[in-house]
HTML snippet that shows the backbone in 3Dmol.js (N, CA, C, O; Angstrom):
<script src="https://3Dmol.org/build/3Dmol-min.js"></script>
<div id="view" style="width:600px;height:400px;position:relative"></div>
<script>
const pdb = `
ATOM      1  N   MET A   1       0.793  -1.093  -0.318  1.00  0.00           N
ATOM      2  CA  MET A   1      -0.347   0.046   0.079  1.00  0.00           C
ATOM      3  C   MET A   1       1.065   1.403  -0.055  1.00  0.00           C
ATOM      4  O   MET A   1       2.121   1.617   0.540  1.00  0.00           O
ATOM      5  N   PHE A   2       0.315   2.038  -1.160  1.00  0.00           N
ATOM      6  CA  PHE A   2       1.373   3.393  -0.858  1.00  0.00           C
ATOM      7  C   PHE A   2       0.636   4.635   0.087  1.00  0.00           C
ATOM      8  O   PHE A   2      -0.420   5.184  -0.227  1.00  0.00           O
ATOM      9  N   ARG A   3       1.315   4.894   1.115  1.00  0.00           N
ATOM     10  CA  ARG A   3       1.295   5.884   1.657  1.00  0.00           C
ATOM     11  C   ARG A   3       0.741   7.221   1.455  1.00  0.00           C
ATOM     12  O   ARG A   3       0.997   7.572   0.304  1.00  0.00           O
ATOM     13  N   ALA A   4       0.064   8.144   2.119  1.00  0.00           N
ATOM     14  CA  ALA A   4      -0.060   9.333   1.872  1.00  0.00           C
ATOM     15  C   ALA A   4       0.947  10.036   1.731  1.00  0.00           C
ATOM     16  O   ALA A   4       0.833  10.766   0.747  1.00  0.00           O
ATOM     17  N   GLU A   5       2.122  10.180   2.400  1.00  0.00           N
ATOM     18  CA  GLU A   5       3.307  10.922   2.509  1.00  0.00           C
ATOM     19  C   GLU A   5       3.821  10.408   1.031  1.00  0.00           C
ATOM     20  O   GLU A   5       3.953  11.269   0.160  1.00  0.00           O
ATOM     21  N   GLU A   6       4.045   9.364   0.793  1.00  0.00           N
ATOM     22  CA  GLU A   6       4.687   8.970  -0.266  1.00  0.00           C
ATOM     23  C   GLU A   6       3.988   9.689  -1.574  1.00  0.00           C
ATOM     24  O   GLU A   6       4.616  10.371  -2.383  1.00  0.00           O
ATOM     25  N   ILE A   7       2.860   9.470  -1.624  1.00  0.00           N
ATOM     26  CA  ILE A   7       2.071  10.179  -2.857  1.00  0.00           C
ATOM     27  C   ILE A   7       2.163  11.807  -2.832  1.00  0.00           C
ATOM     28  O   ILE A   7       2.079  12.555  -3.807  1.00  0.00           O
ATOM     29  N   GLU A   8       2.339  12.127  -1.598  1.00  0.00           N
ATOM     30  CA  GLU A   8       2.661  13.872  -1.457  1.00  0.00           C
ATOM     31  C   GLU A   8       4.131  14.291  -2.052  1.00  0.00           C
ATOM     32  O   GLU A   8       4.454  15.453  -2.298  1.00  0.00           O
ATOM     33  N   LYS A   9       4.706  13.495  -2.183  1.00  0.00           N
ATOM     34  CA  LYS A   9       5.969  13.907  -2.566  1.00  0.00           C
ATOM     35  C   LYS A   9       6.170  13.653  -3.912  1.00  0.00           C
ATOM     36  O   LYS A   9       7.352  13.789  -4.225  1.00  0.00           O
ATOM     37  N   LEU A  10       5.465  13.345  -4.783  1.00  0.00           N
ATOM     38  CA  LEU A  10       5.273  13.037  -6.385  1.00  0.00           C
ATOM     39  C   LEU A  10       5.194  14.462  -6.825  1.00  0.00           C
ATOM     40  O   LEU A  10       4.297  15.245  -6.511  1.00  0.00           O
ATOM     41  N   ASP A  11       6.204  14.713  -7.569  1.00  0.00           N
ATOM     42  CA  ASP A  11       7.178  15.888  -8.216  1.00  0.00           C
ATOM     43  C   ASP A  11       5.975  16.384  -9.269  1.00  0.00           C
ATOM     44  O   ASP A  11       6.026  15.799 -10.351  1.00  0.00           O
ATOM     45  N   ARG A  12       5.025  17.252  -9.146  1.00  0.00           N
ATOM     46  CA  ARG A  12       3.889  17.507  -9.914  1.00  0.00           C
ATOM     47  C   ARG A  12       4.239  18.531 -11.057  1.00  0.00           C
ATOM     48  O   ARG A  12       3.519  18.818 -12.014  1.00  0.00           O
ATOM     49  N   SER A  13       5.802  19.148 -10.690  1.00  0.00           N
ATOM     50  CA  SER A  13       6.479  19.941 -12.026  1.00  0.00           C
ATOM     51  C   SER A  13       6.769  18.941 -12.907  1.00  0.00           C
ATOM     52  O   SER A  13       6.762  19.157 -14.119  1.00  0.00           O
ATOM     53  N   TYR A  14       7.053  17.741 -12.387  1.00  0.00           N
ATOM     54  CA  TYR A  14       7.515  16.800 -13.536  1.00  0.00           C
ATOM     55  C   TYR A  14       6.423  15.749 -14.075  1.00  0.00           C
ATOM     56  O   TYR A  14       6.405  15.325 -15.231  1.00  0.00           O
ATOM     57  N   PHE A  15       5.677  15.458 -13.242  1.00  0.00           N
ATOM     58  CA  PHE A  15       4.474  14.309 -13.801  1.00  0.00           C
ATOM     59  C   PHE A  15       3.545  15.109 -13.689  1.00  0.00           C
ATOM     60  O   PHE A  15       3.401  16.049 -12.908  1.00  0.00           O
ATOM     61  N   ASN A  16       2.682  14.591 -14.765  1.00  0.00           N
ATOM     62  CA  ASN A  16       0.826  14.893 -14.372  1.00  0.00           C
ATOM     63  C   ASN A  16       0.544  13.557 -13.633  1.00  0.00           C
ATOM     64  O   ASN A  16       1.038  12.445 -13.820  1.00  0.00           O
ATOM     65  N   ILE A  17      -0.468  14.016 -12.664  1.00  0.00           N
ATOM     66  CA  ILE A  17      -0.981  12.822 -11.935  1.00  0.00           C
ATOM     67  C   ILE A  17      -1.894  12.254 -12.325  1.00  0.00           C
ATOM     68  O   ILE A  17      -2.887  12.969 -12.194  1.00  0.00           O
ATOM     69  N   ILE A  18      -2.139  11.265 -12.778  1.00  0.00           N
ATOM     70  CA  ILE A  18      -3.599  10.851 -13.534  1.00  0.00           C
ATOM     71  C   ILE A  18      -4.537  10.180 -11.996  1.00  0.00           C
ATOM     72  O   ILE A  18      -5.602  10.710 -11.681  1.00  0.00           O
ATOM     73  N   LEU A  19      -4.197   9.483 -11.513  1.00  0.00           N
ATOM     74  CA  LEU A  19      -4.542   8.630 -10.483  1.00  0.00           C
ATOM     75  C   LEU A  19      -3.289   8.395  -9.525  1.00  0.00           C
ATOM     76  O   LEU A  19      -2.140   8.047  -9.797  1.00  0.00           O
ATOM     77  N   ALA A  20      -3.977   8.743  -8.163  1.00  0.00           N
ATOM     78  CA  ALA A  20      -3.541   8.440  -7.234  1.00  0.00           C
ATOM     79  C   ALA A  20      -4.008   7.895  -6.191  1.00  0.00           C
ATOM     80  O   ALA A  20      -4.674   8.613  -5.446  1.00  0.00           O
ATOM     81  N   GLU A  21      -3.792   6.433  -5.821  1.00  0.00           N
ATOM     82  CA  GLU A  21      -4.720   5.720  -4.651  1.00  0.00           C
ATOM     83  C   GLU A  21      -4.098   4.903  -3.591  1.00  0.00           C
ATOM     84  O   GLU A  21      -3.110   5.595  -3.343  1.00  0.00           O
ATOM     85  N   GLU A  22      -4.048   4.161  -3.017  1.00  0.00           N
ATOM     86  CA  GLU A  22      -3.401   3.225  -2.039  1.00  0.00           C
ATOM     87  C   GLU A  22      -2.804   2.032  -2.458  1.00  0.00           C
ATOM     88  O   GLU A  22      -2.003   1.470  -1.711  1.00  0.00           O
ATOM     89  N   TYR A  23      -3.124   1.508  -3.697  1.00  0.00           N
ATOM     90  CA  TYR A  23      -2.439   0.720  -4.455  1.00  0.00           C
ATOM     91  C   TYR A  23      -2.414   0.755  -5.912  1.00  0.00           C
ATOM     92  O   TYR A  23      -2.582  -0.276  -6.562  1.00  0.00           O
ATOM     93  N   ASP A  24      -2.199   1.979  -6.499  1.00  0.00           N
ATOM     94  CA  ASP A  24      -2.029   1.979  -7.617  1.00  0.00           C
ATOM     95  C   ASP A  24      -1.798   3.857  -8.203  1.00  0.00           C
ATOM     96  O   ASP A  24      -2.507   4.806  -7.868  1.00  0.00           O
ATOM     97  N   VAL A  25      -0.987   3.875  -8.825  1.00  0.00           N
ATOM     98  CA  VAL A  25      -0.676   5.180  -9.290  1.00  0.00           C
ATOM     99  C   VAL A  25       0.003   5.361 -10.880  1.00  0.00           C
ATOM    100  O   VAL A  25       1.059   4.999 -11.399  1.00  0.00           O
ATOM    101  N   THR A  26      -1.095   6.052 -11.302  1.00  0.00           N
ATOM    102  CA  THR A  26      -0.448   6.335 -12.936  1.00  0.00           C
ATOM    103  C   THR A  26      -0.330   7.888 -13.417  1.00  0.00           C
ATOM    104  O   THR A  26      -1.230   8.726 -13.456  1.00  0.00           O
ATOM    105  N   ILE A  27       1.018   8.024 -13.766  1.00  0.00           N
ATOM    106  CA  ILE A  27       1.714   8.932 -14.059  1.00  0.00           C
ATOM    107  C   ILE A  27       1.909   9.470 -15.411  1.00  0.00           C
ATOM    108  O   ILE A  27       2.222   8.692 -16.312  1.00  0.00           O
ATOM    109  N   GLN A  28       1.782  10.515 -15.604  1.00  0.00           N
ATOM    110  CA  GLN A  28       2.914  11.203 -17.192  1.00  0.00           C
ATOM    111  C   GLN A  28       3.524  11.456 -16.795  1.00  0.00           C
ATOM    112  O   GLN A  28       3.441  11.805 -15.617  1.00  0.00           O
ATOM    113  N   SER A  29       5.055  11.478 -17.766  1.00  0.00           N
ATOM    114  CA  SER A  29       6.384  12.147 -17.519  1.00  0.00           C
ATOM    115  C   SER A  29       5.800  13.274 -18.705  1.00  0.00           C
ATOM    116  O   SER A  29       5.457  13.077 -19.871  1.00  0.00           O
ATOM    117  N   ARG A  30       5.853  14.762 -17.733  1.00  0.00           N
ATOM    118  CA  ARG A  30       6.142  15.638 -18.530  1.00  0.00           C
ATOM    119  C   ARG A  30       7.099  16.042 -19.789  1.00  0.00           C
ATOM    120  O   ARG A  30       6.721  16.742 -20.728  1.00  0.00           O
ATOM    121  N   ASN A  31       8.254  15.546 -19.664  1.00  0.00           N
ATOM    122  CA  ASN A  31       9.350  15.015 -20.452  1.00  0.00           C
ATOM    123  C   ASN A  31       9.184  14.262 -21.800  1.00  0.00           C
ATOM    124  O   ASN A  31       9.537  14.730 -22.882  1.00  0.00           O
ATOM    125  N   THR A  32       8.688  13.211 -21.644  1.00  0.00           N
ATOM    126  CA  THR A  32       8.631  12.351 -22.653  1.00  0.00           C
ATOM    127  C   THR A  32       6.810  12.110 -22.669  1.00  0.00           C
ATOM    128  O   THR A  32       6.565  10.986 -23.109  1.00  0.00           O
ATOM    129  N   GLY A  33       6.225  12.468 -22.499  1.00  0.00           N
ATOM    130  CA  GLY A  33       4.541  12.071 -22.554  1.00  0.00           C
ATOM    131  C   GLY A  33       4.131  10.546 -22.260  1.00  0.00           C
ATOM    132  O   GLY A  33       3.042  10.017 -22.486  1.00  0.00           O
ATOM    133  N   HIS A  34       5.253   9.993 -21.714  1.00  0.00           N
ATOM    134  CA  HIS A  34       5.192   8.412 -21.492  1.00  0.00           C
ATOM    135  C   HIS A  34       4.617   7.999 -20.423  1.00  0.00           C
ATOM    136  O   HIS A  34       5.194   8.486 -19.450  1.00  0.00           O
ATOM    137  N   ILE A  35       3.389   7.051 -20.002  1.00  0.00           N
ATOM    138  CA  ILE A  35       2.623   6.875 -19.205  1.00  0.00           C
ATOM    139  C   ILE A  35       2.697   5.982 -18.713  1.00  0.00           C
ATOM    140  O   ILE A  35       2.867   4.941 -19.348  1.00  0.00           O
ATOM    141  N   TRP A  36       2.551   6.013 -16.653  1.00  0.00           N
ATOM    142  CA  TRP A  36       3.178   4.972 -16.378  1.00  0.00           C
ATOM    143  C   TRP A  36       2.429   4.550 -15.150  1.00  0.00           C
ATOM    144  O   TRP A  36       2.067   5.433 -14.373  1.00  0.00           O
ATOM    145  N   TYR A  37       2.173   3.370 -14.909  1.00  0.00           N
ATOM    146  CA  TYR A  37       1.459   2.808 -13.785  1.00  0.00           C
ATOM    147  C   TYR A  37       2.403   1.977 -13.268  1.00  0.00           C
ATOM    148  O   TYR A  37       3.275   1.300 -13.813  1.00  0.00           O
ATOM    149  N   ILE A  38       1.886   2.241 -11.372  1.00  0.00           N
ATOM    150  CA  ILE A  38       2.594   1.721 -10.448  1.00  0.00           C
ATOM    151  C   ILE A  38       1.676   1.104  -9.567  1.00  0.00           C
ATOM    152  O   ILE A  38       0.859   1.691  -8.857  1.00  0.00           O
ATOM    153  N   HIS A  39       1.875  -0.223  -9.663  1.00  0.00           N
ATOM    154  CA  HIS A  39       0.994  -1.016  -8.506  1.00  0.00           C
ATOM    155  C   HIS A  39       1.591  -1.842  -7.853  1.00  0.00           C
ATOM    156  O   HIS A  39       2.402  -2.733  -8.105  1.00  0.00           O
ATOM    157  N   ASN A  40       0.843  -1.249  -6.504  1.00  0.00           N
ATOM    158  CA  ASN A  40       1.492  -2.047  -5.302  1.00  0.00           C
ATOM    159  C   ASN A  40       0.590  -3.412  -4.592  1.00  0.00           C
ATOM    160  O   ASN A  40      -0.229  -3.446  -3.674  1.00  0.00           O
ATOM    161  N   PRO A  41       1.169  -4.490  -5.492  1.00  0.00           N
ATOM    162  CA  PRO A  41      -0.075  -5.713  -4.741  1.00  0.00           C
ATOM    163  C   PRO A  41       0.415  -6.170  -3.332  1.00  0.00           C
ATOM    164  O   PRO A  41      -0.213  -7.064  -2.763  1.00  0.00           O
ATOM    165  N   GLU A  42       1.514  -5.597  -2.737  1.00  0.00           N
ATOM    166  CA  GLU A  42       1.906  -6.105  -1.304  1.00  0.00           C
ATOM    167  C   GLU A  42       2.379  -7.797  -1.348  1.00  0.00           C
ATOM    168  O   GLU A  42       2.233  -8.638  -0.462  1.00  0.00           O
ATOM    169  N   TYR A  43       2.935  -7.935  -2.584  1.00  0.00           N
ATOM    170  CA  TYR A  43       3.217  -9.149  -2.189  1.00  0.00           C
ATOM    171  C   TYR A  43       4.334  -9.441  -3.477  1.00  0.00           C
ATOM    172  O   TYR A  43       4.149  -9.129  -4.653  1.00  0.00           O
ATOM    173  N   PRO A  44       5.412 -10.054  -2.967  1.00  0.00           N
ATOM    174  CA  PRO A  44       6.078 -10.792  -1.774  1.00  0.00           C
ATOM    175  C   PRO A  44       6.161  -9.572  -0.786  1.00  0.00           C
ATOM    176  O   PRO A  44       5.898  -9.953   0.355  1.00  0.00           O
ATOM    177  N   GLY A  45       6.390  -8.471  -0.843  1.00  0.00           N
ATOM    178  CA  GLY A  45       6.701  -7.549   0.260  1.00  0.00           C
ATOM    179  C   GLY A  45       5.539  -6.350   0.690  1.00  0.00           C
ATOM    180  O   GLY A  45       4.494  -6.308   0.041  1.00  0.00           O
ATOM    181  N   GLU A  46       5.711  -5.640   1.514  1.00  0.00           N
ATOM    182  CA  GLU A  46       4.452  -4.830   1.595  1.00  0.00           C
ATOM    183  C   GLU A  46       4.695  -3.408   0.827  1.00  0.00           C
ATOM    184  O   GLU A  46       3.811  -2.593   0.563  1.00  0.00           O
ATOM    185  N   GLY A  47       6.116  -3.287   0.520  1.00  0.00           N
ATOM    186  CA  GLY A  47       6.434  -1.961  -0.474  1.00  0.00           C
ATOM    187  C   GLY A  47       6.494  -2.084  -1.987  1.00  0.00           C
ATOM    188  O   GLY A  47       6.306  -1.291  -2.909  1.00  0.00           O
ATOM    189  N   GLU A  48       6.890  -3.628  -1.891  1.00  0.00           N
ATOM    190  CA  GLU A  48       6.853  -3.663  -3.635  1.00  0.00           C
ATOM    191  C   GLU A  48       6.064  -3.412  -4.562  1.00  0.00           C
ATOM    192  O   GLU A  48       4.932  -3.883  -4.455  1.00  0.00           O
ATOM    193  N   CYS A  49       6.357  -2.691  -5.623  1.00  0.00           N
ATOM    194  CA  CYS A  49       5.662  -2.343  -6.645  1.00  0.00           C
ATOM    195  C   CYS A  49       5.918  -3.238  -8.166  1.00  0.00           C
ATOM    196  O   CYS A  49       6.856  -4.019  -8.326  1.00  0.00           O
ATOM    197  N   ILE A  50       5.013  -2.970  -9.063  1.00  0.00           N
ATOM    198  CA  ILE A  50       5.249  -3.591 -10.241  1.00  0.00           C
ATOM    199  C   ILE A  50       4.939  -2.138 -11.407  1.00  0.00           C
ATOM    200  O   ILE A  50       3.967  -1.388 -11.321  1.00  0.00           O
ATOM    201  N   ILE A  51       5.894  -2.055 -12.296  1.00  0.00           N
ATOM    202  CA  ILE A  51       5.868  -0.798 -12.904  1.00  0.00           C
ATOM    203  C   ILE A  51       5.569  -1.209 -14.266  1.00  0.00           C
ATOM    204  O   ILE A  51       6.273  -1.990 -14.906  1.00  0.00           O
ATOM    205  N   PHE A  52       4.467  -0.641 -14.707  1.00  0.00           N
ATOM    206  CA  PHE A  52       3.871  -0.706 -16.245  1.00  0.00           C
ATOM    207  C   PHE A  52       4.122   0.617 -17.143  1.00  0.00           C
ATOM    208  O   PHE A  52       4.237   1.737 -16.646  1.00  0.00           O
ATOM    209  N   HIS A  53       4.191   0.346 -18.524  1.00  0.00           N
ATOM    210  CA  HIS A  53       4.762   1.668 -19.106  1.00  0.00           C
ATOM    211  C   HIS A  53       3.900   1.745 -20.302  1.00  0.00           C
ATOM    212  O   HIS A  53       3.454   0.712 -20.801  1.00  0.00           O
ATOM    213  N   LYS A  54       3.646   2.891 -20.782  1.00  0.00           N
ATOM    214  CA  LYS A  54       3.378   2.900 -22.507  1.00  0.00           C
ATOM    215  C   LYS A  54       3.420   4.134 -23.040  1.00  0.00           C
ATOM    216  O   LYS A  54       3.034   5.054 -22.319  1.00  0.00           O
ATOM    217  N   HIS A  55       3.869   4.427 -24.343  1.00  0.00           N
ATOM    218  CA  HIS A  55       4.125   5.568 -25.063  1.00  0.00           C
ATOM    219  C   HIS A  55       3.188   6.599 -25.373  1.00  0.00           C
ATOM    220  O   HIS A  55       3.482   7.789 -25.487  1.00  0.00           O
ATOM    221  N   ARG A  56       1.882   6.032 -25.527  1.00  0.00           N
ATOM    222  CA  ARG A  56       1.168   6.537 -25.811  1.00  0.00           C
ATOM    223  C   ARG A  56      -0.159   6.212 -25.343  1.00  0.00           C
ATOM    224  O   ARG A  56      -0.245   5.018 -25.056  1.00  0.00           O
ATOM    225  N   ALA A  57      -1.444   7.005 -25.133  1.00  0.00           N
ATOM    226  CA  ALA A  57      -2.489   6.527 -24.424  1.00  0.00           C
ATOM    227  C   ALA A  57      -3.399   5.253 -25.401  1.00  0.00           C
ATOM    228  O   ALA A  57      -4.052   4.258 -25.086  1.00  0.00           O
ATOM    229  N   SER A  58      -3.121   5.748 -26.387  1.00  0.00           N
ATOM    230  CA  SER A  58      -4.212   4.166 -27.308  1.00  0.00           C
ATOM    231  C   SER A  58      -3.169   3.208 -27.120  1.00  0.00           C
ATOM    232  O   SER A  58      -3.471   2.271 -27.859  1.00  0.00           O
ATOM    233  N   GLN A  59      -2.054   2.929 -26.501  1.00  0.00           N
ATOM    234  CA  GLN A  59      -1.605   1.807 -26.457  1.00  0.00           C
ATOM    235  C   GLN A  59      -1.703   1.031 -25.350  1.00  0.00           C
ATOM    236  O   GLN A  59      -1.929   1.623 -24.295  1.00  0.00           O
ATOM    237  N   PRO A  60      -1.577  -0.273 -25.327  1.00  0.00           N
ATOM    238  CA  PRO A  60      -1.375  -1.182 -24.070  1.00  0.00           C
ATOM    239  C   PRO A  60      -0.438  -1.023 -23.471  1.00  0.00           C
ATOM    240  O   PRO A  60       0.450  -0.620 -24.223  1.00  0.00           O
ATOM    241  N   TYR A  61       0.010  -1.155 -22.098  1.00  0.00           N
ATOM    242  CA  TYR A  61       0.850  -1.005 -21.297  1.00  0.00           C
ATOM    243  C   TYR A  61       1.666  -2.249 -21.278  1.00  0.00           C
ATOM    244  O   TYR A  61       1.137  -3.279 -21.695  1.00  0.00           O
ATOM    245  N   HIS A  62       2.822  -2.275 -20.871  1.00  0.00           N
ATOM    246  CA  HIS A  62       3.968  -3.620 -20.827  1.00  0.00           C
ATOM    247  C   HIS A  62       4.451  -3.294 -19.644  1.00  0.00           C
ATOM    248  O   HIS A  62       4.250  -2.194 -19.129  1.00  0.00           O
ATOM    249  N   GLN A  63       5.256  -4.401 -19.013  1.00  0.00           N
ATOM    250  CA  GLN A  63       5.622  -4.226 -17.661  1.00  0.00           C
ATOM    251  C   GLN A  63       7.332  -3.871 -17.986  1.00  0.00           C
ATOM    252  O   GLN A  63       8.009  -4.300 -18.920  1.00  0.00           O
ATOM    253  N   HIS A  64       7.634  -3.193 -17.173  1.00  0.00           N
ATOM    254  CA  HIS A  64       8.768  -2.471 -17.264  1.00  0.00           C
ATOM    255  C   HIS A  64       9.469  -2.505 -16.594  1.00  0.00           C
ATOM    256  O   HIS A  64      10.565  -2.040 -16.911  1.00  0.00           O
ATOM    257  N   GLY A  65       9.308  -2.994 -15.439  1.00  0.00           N
ATOM    258  CA  GLY A  65      10.007  -3.679 -14.321  1.00  0.00           C
ATOM    259  C   GLY A  65       9.270  -3.745 -12.830  1.00  0.00           C
ATOM    260  O   GLY A  65       8.053  -3.790 -12.654  1.00  0.00           O
ATOM    261  N   ARG A  66      10.249  -3.741 -11.849  1.00  0.00           N
ATOM    262  CA  ARG A  66      10.016  -3.882 -10.428  1.00  0.00           C
ATOM    263  C   ARG A  66      10.720  -2.702  -9.566  1.00  0.00           C
ATOM    264  O   ARG A  66      11.706  -2.016  -9.836  1.00  0.00           O
ATOM    265  N   ALA A  67       9.935  -2.707  -8.524  1.00  0.00           N
ATOM    266  CA  ALA A  67      10.918  -1.760  -7.460  1.00  0.00           C
ATOM    267  C   ALA A  67      10.342  -1.938  -5.782  1.00  0.00           C
ATOM    268  O   ALA A  67       9.326  -2.559  -5.470  1.00  0.00           O
ATOM    269  N   ARG A  68      11.115  -1.345  -4.987  1.00  0.00           N
ATOM    270  CA  ARG A  68      11.122  -1.729  -3.851  1.00  0.00           C
ATOM    271  C   ARG A  68       9.870  -0.365  -3.069  1.00  0.00           C
ATOM    272  O   ARG A  68       9.597  -0.533  -1.880  1.00  0.00           O
ATOM    273  N   SER A  69       9.472   0.390  -3.519  1.00  0.00           N
ATOM    274  CA  SER A  69       9.197   1.278  -3.137  1.00  0.00           C
ATOM    275  C   SER A  69       8.533   2.393  -4.210  1.00  0.00           C
ATOM    276  O   SER A  69       9.072   2.468  -5.315  1.00  0.00           O
ATOM    277  N   LEU A  70       7.518   3.158  -3.955  1.00  0.00           N
ATOM    278  CA  LEU A  70       7.273   4.345  -5.095  1.00  0.00           C
ATOM    279  C   LEU A  70       8.280   5.146  -5.261  1.00  0.00           C
ATOM    280  O   LEU A  70       8.579   5.569  -6.377  1.00  0.00           O
ATOM    281  N   GLY A  71       8.916   5.451  -4.203  1.00  0.00           N
ATOM    282  CA  GLY A  71      10.453   6.472  -4.724  1.00  0.00           C
ATOM    283  C   GLY A  71      11.352   5.968  -5.511  1.00  0.00           C
ATOM    284  O   GLY A  71      11.897   6.587  -6.425  1.00  0.00           O
ATOM    285  N   GLN A  72      11.615   4.516  -5.123  1.00  0.00           N
ATOM    286  CA  GLN A  72      12.302   3.900  -6.344  1.00  0.00           C
ATOM    287  C   GLN A  72      11.972   3.545  -7.567  1.00  0.00           C
ATOM    288  O   GLN A  72      12.811   3.010  -8.291  1.00  0.00           O
ATOM    289  N   ALA A  73      10.584   3.807  -8.032  1.00  0.00           N
ATOM    290  CA  ALA A  73       9.851   3.611  -9.067  1.00  0.00           C
ATOM    291  C   ALA A  73       9.824   4.669  -9.986  1.00  0.00           C
ATOM    292  O   ALA A  73       9.810   4.566 -11.213  1.00  0.00           O
ATOM    293  N   VAL A  74       9.815   5.981  -9.126  1.00  0.00           N
ATOM    294  CA  VAL A  74       9.657   6.998  -9.618  1.00  0.00           C
ATOM    295  C   VAL A  74      11.351   7.246 -10.346  1.00  0.00           C
ATOM    296  O   VAL A  74      11.670   7.447 -11.518  1.00  0.00           O
ATOM    297  N   ARG A  75      12.048   7.150  -9.317  1.00  0.00           N
ATOM    298  CA  ARG A  75      13.496   7.373  -9.797  1.00  0.00           C
ATOM    299  C   ARG A  75      13.710   6.566 -11.065  1.00  0.00           C
ATOM    300  O   ARG A  75      14.184   7.077 -12.079  1.00  0.00           O
ATOM    301  N   SER A  76      13.318   5.179 -10.976  1.00  0.00           N
ATOM    302  CA  SER A  76      13.613   4.397 -12.308  1.00  0.00           C
ATOM    303  C   SER A  76      12.907   5.163 -13.706  1.00  0.00           C
ATOM    304  O   SER A  76      13.390   5.177 -14.838  1.00  0.00           O
ATOM    305  N   ILE A  77      11.779   5.708 -13.305  1.00  0.00           N
ATOM    306  CA  ILE A  77      11.072   6.436 -14.431  1.00  0.00           C
ATOM    307  C   ILE A  77      11.942   7.666 -14.975  1.00  0.00           C
ATOM    308  O   ILE A  77      12.284   7.847 -16.144  1.00  0.00           O
ATOM    309  N   MET A  78      12.191   8.385 -13.984  1.00  0.00           N
ATOM    310  CA  MET A  78      13.145   8.688 -14.042  1.00  0.00           C
ATOM    311  C   MET A  78      14.790   8.968 -15.007  1.00  0.00           C
ATOM    312  O   MET A  78      15.475   9.840 -15.542  1.00  0.00           O
ATOM    313  N   GLY A  79      14.744   8.021 -14.814  1.00  0.00           N
ATOM    314  CA  GLY A  79      16.313   7.692 -15.230  1.00  0.00           C
ATOM    315  C   GLY A  79      15.797   7.064 -16.464  1.00  0.00           C
ATOM    316  O   GLY A  79      16.783   6.897 -17.182  1.00  0.00           O
ATOM    317  N   HIS A  80      14.543   6.554 -17.175  1.00  0.00           N
ATOM    318  CA  HIS A  80      14.277   5.935 -18.340  1.00  0.00           C
ATOM    319  C   HIS A  80      13.753   7.437 -19.270  1.00  0.00           C
ATOM    320  O   HIS A  80      13.746   7.469 -20.501  1.00  0.00           O
ATOM    321  N   ASP A  81      13.505   8.136 -18.739  1.00  0.00           N
ATOM    322  CA  ASP A  81      13.286   9.733 -19.208  1.00  0.00           C
ATOM    323  C   ASP A  81      15.080  10.269 -19.870  1.00  0.00           C
ATOM    324  O   ASP A  81      15.585  10.580 -20.948  1.00  0.00           O
ATOM    325  N   VAL A  82      15.388  10.155 -18.824  1.00  0.00           N
ATOM    326  CA  VAL A  82      16.651  10.648 -19.419  1.00  0.00           C
ATOM    327  C   VAL A  82      17.534   9.845 -20.747  1.00  0.00           C
ATOM    328  O   VAL A  82      18.192  10.447 -21.595  1.00  0.00           O
ATOM    329  N   PHE A  83      17.387   8.639 -20.683  1.00  0.00           N
ATOM    330  CA  PHE A  83      17.559   7.291 -21.520  1.00  0.00           C
ATOM    331  C   PHE A  83      17.174   7.693 -23.231  1.00  0.00           C
ATOM    332  O   PHE A  83      17.902   7.744 -24.223  1.00  0.00           O
ATOM    333  N   GLN A  84      15.660   7.948 -23.042  1.00  0.00           N
ATOM    334  CA  GLN A  84      14.803   8.246 -23.873  1.00  0.00           C
ATOM    335  C   GLN A  84      15.120   9.650 -24.762  1.00  0.00           C
ATOM    336  O   GLN A  84      15.067   9.819 -25.980  1.00  0.00           O
ATOM    337  N   ILE A  85      15.533  10.758 -23.484  1.00  0.00           N
ATOM    338  CA  ILE A  85      15.936  12.137 -24.239  1.00  0.00           C
ATOM    339  C   ILE A  85      16.953  12.192 -24.673  1.00  0.00           C
ATOM    340  O   ILE A  85      17.065  12.960 -25.629  1.00  0.00           O
ATOM    341  N   ASN A  86      17.941  11.592 -24.314  1.00  0.00           N
ATOM    342  CA  ASN A  86      19.229  11.414 -25.089  1.00  0.00           C
ATOM    343  C   ASN A  86      19.375  10.338 -26.221  1.00  0.00           C
ATOM    344  O   ASN A  86      20.421  10.493 -26.851  1.00  0.00           O
ATOM    345  N   GLY A  87      18.560   9.230 -26.670  1.00  0.00           N
ATOM    346  CA  GLY A  87      18.538   8.639 -27.573  1.00  0.00           C
ATOM    347  C   GLY A  87      19.343   7.135 -27.219  1.00  0.00           C
ATOM    348  O   GLY A  87      20.370   6.996 -26.555  1.00  0.00           O
ATOM    349  N   ARG A  88      18.618   6.198 -27.811  1.00  0.00           N
ATOM    350  CA  ARG A  88      19.431   4.949 -27.569  1.00  0.00           C
ATOM    351  C   ARG A  88      20.513   5.171 -28.445  1.00  0.00           C
ATOM    352  O   ARG A  88      20.462   5.805 -29.499  1.00  0.00           O
ATOM    353  N   ARG A  89      21.686   4.504 -27.853  1.00  0.00           N
ATOM    354  CA  ARG A  89      22.932   4.379 -28.567  1.00  0.00           C
ATOM    355  C   ARG A  89      23.103   3.028 -29.015  1.00  0.00           C
ATOM    356  O   ARG A  89      22.838   1.953 -28.478  1.00  0.00           O
ATOM    357  N   ARG A  90      23.609   3.329 -30.126  1.00  0.00           N
ATOM    358  CA  ARG A  90      23.754   1.635 -30.775  1.00  0.00           C
ATOM    359  C   ARG A  90      24.853   1.054 -30.820  1.00  0.00           C
ATOM    360  O   ARG A  90      25.564   1.817 -31.474  1.00  0.00           O
ATOM    361  N   GLY A  91      25.487   0.113 -30.512  1.00  0.00           N
ATOM    362  CA  GLY A  91      26.820  -0.699 -30.025  1.00  0.00           C
ATOM    363  C   GLY A  91      27.465  -1.274 -31.537  1.00  0.00           C
ATOM    364  O   GLY A  91      26.988  -1.804 -32.540  1.00  0.00           O
ATOM    365  N   ARG A  92      28.796  -0.855 -31.090  1.00  0.00           N
ATOM    366  CA  ARG A  92      29.313  -0.955 -32.540  1.00  0.00           C
ATOM    367  C   ARG A  92      29.276  -2.268 -33.028  1.00  0.00           C
ATOM    368  O   ARG A  92      29.121  -3.146 -32.179  1.00  0.00           O
ATOM    369  N   LEU A  93      29.386  -2.616 -34.237  1.00  0.00           N
ATOM    370  CA  LEU A  93      29.519  -3.946 -34.816  1.00  0.00           C
ATOM    371  C   LEU A  93      30.810  -4.328 -35.209  1.00  0.00           C
ATOM    372  O   LEU A  93      31.001  -5.438 -35.706  1.00  0.00           O
TER     373      LEU A  93
END
`;
const viewer = $3Dmol.createViewer("view");
viewer.addModel(pdb, "pdb");
viewer.setStyle({}, {cartoon: {color: "spectrum"}});
viewer.zoomTo();
viewer.render();
</script>
C-alpha cells in the first residue's frame, strides 16, 4: 500500500498525476509524454511495486520492471526519461 506521504512527494512539476490511490498510481511524464502505472500488490513484500509503461494513451501497457518502493519506481522512471531524451545508443559492430 502506498502511504499518503509517499504520494504527496510526487513531483507535480515533473509528472501529471492521473490517479493516486492506495494501491495504484498512474502518472505521465511531462518530458516524454509516456504514461506509467505503478501497482503495489503487497506481495511478496509490503512496499514492492510493479511498474508498467506505455508510450501513448492508445497503446497497451507493458511491464517495465519492479521497485521496492514508490520512490524507487519514480527514480527508475526519471532515469528512463533521460535514456529516451538522450536517444538510444547503438553498439559497435
